[in-house]
N, C-alpha and C positions, 0 to 999 in steps of 0.2 A: 572270034574277036568281036564281030558286029552283034552277035547275040548277047554277049556280056555288056556291051555298051547300051543296048536297048534295055536290059533289065536295070541298069543303073539309072536310066532315064525314068523309068516307072517309079523306082524307089524314091528319087529325088522329088518327083511329082507328088507322091503320097506325103512325104515329109513336109513339103511346103503347105499343101492342103491342111495337114494337122495343125501346123503352127498358126495358120490364119484362123481356123476354127477355135483354137485354144485362147487366142487373144480375144476374139469376139465374145466367147462364153465367159471368160474371166471377168471382162468388163461388165457384163450383166449381173454376174454374181456380186461384184463389188458394190454396184449400184443398189442392189436389193439389200445388202448387208448395211449400207449407209443409212438406209431408212430407219434402222433400228438401233444402231450403236453409234457412239460418238466418234467421229474421225478427227485425228490430230490435224488433218489437212483441210478441215472445213466440210461443208455438207450438211444435209438435215440430220438433226439429233433429236433424240427422245429425252426430255428432262427427267432425272432421277431425283426423288425427294432427299435432300441432304439432312444429315444429323451431325451432331458433335463428334469429334474424333476421340476415341478412347485412348488410354495411356500407350497401347501398342499400335495406334495409328488407324485402327479399323473404325468405321462409323458406327455409332449407337443408334439403332433404329428407334424412332419414336421419341428421343429426348430432345430437349430444347434449351435455349440460353437460360430460361428461367429455372429450368432444373439445375443447370450448372451453378447459378447464383444461389440456389437453395442449398446445393452441397457445400459450397464455400462458406456460407453463414453458419459457423459451428457455434458451440456454447460460448466460446471467448468472444466471438464477434457480437453475439447477442448481448452478453453481459456488458461488453463496452457501450453499445448503443443505449443500454438502460441507464448507465451511470454517468457517462460522459457529460450529459447536459447539466448535471447537478455539480460538477466540479468547478471550482473557481480559482483564480489566481489573486493572490493578496499582495499588494505593495504597501510597505509600511515606511513612513517618514520618522526618522529618529533624530534627536538632537544629542550630539556627542561632544563631550568636552575634550579638548586637546590642548596640551601644554605648549607645542611649538608647531608652527606651520611653515610651509615653504616660503610663503610671502609674509614675513614678519613685519611688524609696525616698529620702525626704529625709534619713534618718539616714546611710545609706551615702554618699549624694551629698555631705553635709556634710564626712565625714572623708576620703573617697577621691576624690571628684569623679565625675560621671556618666561621663566618658570613661575612667577608670581601673578602673571595675567593670563588665566586660562581663557581660552577662546571656545566658542560653540561652533560646531560644524554640523551641518545638515547632511544626513546620509539616508540612503533608501535600501531597504532589504526586500526581498521577494520570497514567497512561500505559496503554498497551496491549502485549499480546504474544501469542504463539501456542504452543500445545503442538505439538512437532515429533517426539516419540517417546513411546511408551506408558509408558515410565518416569517420565513427568511433566516432562521437561526443556522448558523455555520459552525462547524466543528474544525478546529485546527490545533497546532502545537502552540503551547505557551512561548517557546523560544522564537516562533515566527513573529509574534506581536509584542514581545517584551519591549518596554520602553517607548511604545508607539505614541507619537504626537498626533499623528494623522495616519488614517489608512484607507485605501480604496480596494474595492472588490471588483474584479473582472469576471464577467460570465462568458461562457463559450460562444454566445451569439455576438460577442464584441461589446455589449453594454458595460458600462462602468458606474458604480454607485459608491458613495463615501459610505464606509462601514463604521460601526461602533463596537467597542469591546464591552460585552455584557459582564463577564467575569472570567477569572482564570484560576487555575490550580497549579501553582509552580511544582508541587511535589510529583504530580503525575505528568507534568509537561503537556496540559491540556488547557485550552481556551474555547470560549464560546463567543461568537460575534453576531451581530445583526445587520442587515442590510434591508432598509425600508423599500417596499415595492409591491407589485401585485403578486398573486399566488405563484410560488416558485415550484418548478419541478424538484422533487426531493428524492433521495436514495432510500433503499429499503435496507434497514440494519438487520445484520444476521446474527449468528450465534458462534462466538469464537470459543466456547467451551466444548464444542463437538468437532473441532477441526482434525482433519486426518493428514497425517505426515505424508507427503507425495501428491496431494491433491493440487489442482491448478490454483495459482494466485496471480492476480492481475493488479499491477500498481499503476495508478492514474494520477497525474499531477500536471503542473504547469511550470516546468523548470525555465522556460525562456522569458517569461514576463513580457516586457516591451521590446525585447531584442528582435523579435520578428513580428511582422504585422499580421499575426494569426492568433486568435485567443483560444483555439480548440486545444484541448489538453494532449498530453503525450501518454502513450500506453506502452507498458513493457509487461512481459509475461514470464513467469516461472512457476515455481512449486512451493508449497509449505515445506520448508527445509527441517524445521524443529519448532517446538512449542515449549512455553514455560522457562525461557532463558532469563536468568537473573544476573544483574550487573551490580557492582559495588556502587554506593551513592556517590554522586558527583555534583558538587555545588548545590546541595540541597535537593537534587532531583533523584527520584528512585525509579530505575527501570527494572521492574520485576515482573515476572510472567510474560515476557515479551515473545511476540511470534517472529520467528526467523524465516526469511525467504531469499531465493536467488533472483527474484525479479529485480531488474535494475532500478535503484532508487538514488537519483542524483540531486545535486543541489537545486533548490526550488521545488522539489517533490515533497518537502517536509510539510505535513498536515494533510496531504492528499490521501484518498481512501485506498486501501488493499481490499480487493474484491474476489469472491470465489466465482466458480463457474456458473452459479445460479443468478449472479448480478446482484448479490447481497454484500453489503460492506462488512468485513470481518476484522478490519484493523485500521489504525491510523499510521501511515508511513512516517518514521521519526528520525532514524539516524542509520548510518551505514559504518562498517568496519573497512578501512582502506588498507591497513597494514604498513602505511608510509606517511610521513608528514609532508612529503614533497608531491604525493599524488592523492588527490582527494576524490576521484571518480569511483564508480562502483566496480567492485571485483566479485560481486555475487554474494555478498553477505550483507543483508540489510535487515532492519528490525522494525516491527510495528507494534504499537499499542493495542491490546486486545479491545474490541469494540464492546464487549460486555462491560468492562470498566468505564470506557468513554460514555456509554449510555447513561450510567448512574451519576457520573460527574456532571454531565450536561444537565440532567434533571435537577440536581442540587443547585448548580450555578443559575439556572433559569428561575428557580423558585426563591433563591436566597441571595443572588447576586455574587456568591462566592462558595467555596467549599468549607463548610463549617468544620472547625477542628474538633476532634474527639478527645474525651477526657476519660482516662482510667484511674487516676491517682497513684499509679504504680511507678516507682523508679527502680531501674535495674543496673547491674554492672556485670561485666564479663567474668566468667569463672577462671580461676588458676588452680594449680594442683593442691595447694595448701587450703584453699577455701573449700574446695570439693571435698577433700579428706575430713575437714572439720565437720562437714555436714553429712558425712557417711556416704558420699557419692564417689563412685570409682571412675568417672570420666570427667573431661572438662568442656564437653559440648553442653550448650544450654546457657542461660543467664540466671543470676540469683537476684531476688528481690532485696533491694538495699533499703527502701523506704516505702511506706504505703500511707497515703493521707487518710485522716479520719473521715468518716461519711462519704468515702468515695466509692465508685462502682467496684474497684478491686476489693475493698474491705467488705463491701455488701456481698461479694461473691465467695468470701471466706478465706481469701488469700492472706498470707502473713509474711512478715519479714523473715528471710532465711529460705523461703521456698524456692526451688529451682525450676524455672519454666522451660520445658522441653519442647513443647509444640503449642501453636496457637492457630486455630482453625485447621486447615490441611497443610500448614507449613511448619516444618521442623525449624527450631531456633538453634543457631549454632553461636551467635554472637549478639550483642546489643544492636548491631547495625540491622539485624534482621526484623526487629520489632517494628520500626517504622514501616518497612516494606510490607509487612502483613497488613496493616491497616489502610494500604492503598485501596483495597477492595471492601472496606467496612465504612459505614457512615453512621451519623447520629441516630440512636434508636435501635441500631443492629445489636445482635449478641453474638459473642465469640466464645467458642469452647477452648479452655486452657487445659492442657495436660502439664502436671507439675510433679516434682518429687519432693516428699517430706517424710523424714524419719523412716528411711528405709523402704518406702514403697511409693508406687506412682498413684497419683489421684487425679481427678478432674473437677473443673468448675466452669461455670458460665457467667461471663461479664456482659452486662448490659451497658453499651456505650452511651455516655452523656456528652453534651456539648461543652467544650472548654471555653470558660470565661476568664479574662485576664485578672479580674478582681478576686479570684480564688486565692 
């Protein structure tokens, strides 16, 4: 019994000694490791160079905040930086005749009647535009400045200058303004004839006007949804060959630029399809005037103060079945020449009364409404090829367009 008790005492002594040595040794090991690694409880640490965190949380060695900024600055950001300083807000003051107001004048109403005494009301409209040359010429929509008594141009830096209408072209819904001042930043005009369906489209404009204390434009992004969209004439305006985009175009964006990923202006934002009279916001169906058309209209307006009307000397009417059969034609698409003036460009081209016009330029003619739309992209001095039907066969002629004079 004593022998067993003696052995237990020895074992207990060894156990206690081992525990003491373990605690002392472990403490020294922890101190040594603390000199190399970060301890959550404090102590000496060695700094490790930090880099940005990747999408999965791991650090990217060697990367910097400058590298991240470079990654974020994509083509859309660069294009926006290029164009935004050239985009302007346009505030137009118009005088509108009203027949009845909320605060009527009882004296005049008694003697003249409220309907016989029209009153003038001053209203403001807002739109957008962009500077396209250093002399301060600005492109916008005609409907933005129509009836303007006075207009002001607001630049992205907050500056405001009174503007002037140089000239307008109601048929294409385009206008050129000027704003006097030093050399302006101006956009680079692109090529709308080479657009790709599905490529990026950036709509820039100033839809807020004076509602917020910030003159910087608003940017929305989408794609080119379609090209060469044609619409029936409305109130003398022909929207032909339009660019369709799903980039949001809201009220106040009219006249602003539609830009590609290279930072070049490819169109002028003009109108949207809402699908409802009660809702007038964007539903992703917007339309822009091709910049190639706008460039030629702008040059014409700057040179002549207006879009010179063209003259062909040709009068046409729509085909019906009986007229077509009488002329030996088995369809009803196209228009028939009903009259042609003597010594006119049409007569000089060899066209005659009774000829059926099937195509002008690259556009097929289905009705008389298509004729005016064709000439949106033709100017005085241009020539247009006409495909027509006469006596059982198709023929072609080239008309050189003259300027129309009212004295003719």
